[in-house]
C-alpha positions as CSV (number, residue, x, y, z in Angstrom):
1,M,8.4,13.1,13.0
2,P,12.6,12.9,12.6
3,L,13.9,10.3,11.2
4,M,17.6,11.1,13.1
5,F,18.5,14.3,15.2
6,F,21.7,15.6,14.3
7,P,22.0,19.3,15.6
8,K,24.4,20.9,12.6
9,E,25.1,18.2,11.2
10,P,26.8,19.5,8.6
11,A,26.9,16.1,6.7
12,E,23.1,17.0,6.4
13,S,21.7,19.6,4.0
14,R,18.5,18.2,3.5
15,E,15.0,17.2,5.2
16,F,14.6,14.1,3.7
17,A,10.8,14.1,5.6
18,V,10.0,17.1,4.4
19,E,10.9,15.5,0.8
20,H,9.3,12.7,0.8
21,P,6.1,12.5,3.4
22,D,5.0,9.8,1.0
23,L,8.2,7.3,2.2
24,I,8.2,8.7,5.3
25,A,4.2,7.4,6.1
26,K,5.3,3.4,4.5
27,M,8.3,3.3,6.7
28,K,6.2,4.2,9.7
29,T,3.5,1.5,8.7
30,I,6.4,-1.1,8.3
31,M,7.9,-0.7,11.3
32,T,5.0,-0.6,13.8
33,G,2.5,-4.0,11.4
34,Q,3.0,-6.6,12.5
35,P,6.4,-9.0,11.3
36,A,6.2,-11.5,7.9
37,P,7.2,-14.6,8.5
38,S,10.5,-15.3,6.8
39,A,12.5,-18.3,6.0
40,D,15.5,-16.4,6.0
41,F,15.5,-14.6,9.2
42,P,13.3,-16.7,11.1
43,M,11.9,-15.2,14.6
44,T,10.8,-17.9,17.9
45,A,9.6,-17.7,20.5
46,P,12.8,-16.5,24.0
47,D,11.9,-19.5,25.7
48,Q,12.8,-21.6,22.6
């Protein structure tokens, strides 16, 4: 799963996903999970 795709980007000399598969797995779990309630960033339904 590529984190980003930049063909022949000179500044991108390392593949983060290959170097840190554990962090990629954790990020994927967090991003695909249910959002947690937050007092700082409350979520409301669109019709409210």
